C-alpha positions in Angstrom: -8.3 11.9 11.4 -7.7 8.2 11.4 -4.8 6.7 9.4 -4.1 3.6 7.5 -1.0 1.2 8.3 -0.4 -0.4 5.3 1.9 -3.5 5.0 3.1 -5.2 2.1 2.7 -8.7 2.2 3.8 -10.0 -1.4 6.4 -9.4 -4.0 5.7 -7.2 -6.8 7.7 -9.4 -9.3 5.7 -10.4 -12.3 3.1 -7.7 -11.5 1.9 -5.0 -13.8 3.9 -1.6 -13.7 1.4 0.2 -12.4 1.3 -1.7 -9.4 4.6 -1.3 -9.0 4.5 2.5 -8.9 1.7 2.7 -7.0 4.0 0.2 -4.1 6.7 3.0 -4.7 4.5 6.0 -4.1 3.1 4.4 -1.3 6.7 4.4 0.3 6.6 0.2 -0.3 10.1 -1.3 -1.1 10.4 -4.7 0.1 8.1 -7.2 1.8 7.3 -6.8 5.4 7.5 -2.6 5.1 4.9 -0.7 6.8 4.0 2.4 6.2 1.6 4.9 7.8 -0.5 7.3 5.8 -3.8 9.7 6.4 -6.9 7.9 5.7 -7.9 9.9 2.2 -9.6 9.2 -1.1 -6.2 9.0 -2.9 -5.0 6.9 -0.7 -7.5 4.0 -0.7 -7.6 4.1 -4.2 -4.1 3.5 -4.3 -4.5 1.0 -1.6 -7.3 -0.7 -4.0 -4.8 -1.2 -6.8 -2.5 -3.5 -4.9 -5.0 -5.0 -2.6 -3.6 -8.1 -3.6 -0.2 -7.1 -2.4 -0.7 -5.6 1.0 -3.0 -5.6 4.0 -4.1 -2.4 5.3 -5.4 -1.7 9.3 -7.0 1.6 10.4 -5.0 3.0 13.1 -6.0 6.0 15.5 
């Protein structure tokens, strides 16, 4: 199954509370953090919520 590499590019300062919580749920704590997650609809939805703060690549 494909995986997604998610990297935080911007700070969550000034963002809504749910966006900060979504970053935390993804495992991102600071700018530059990278996590690899399974490509599932739940993860895609979380990434969509914080799409302006992260970059996403598909990894095989």
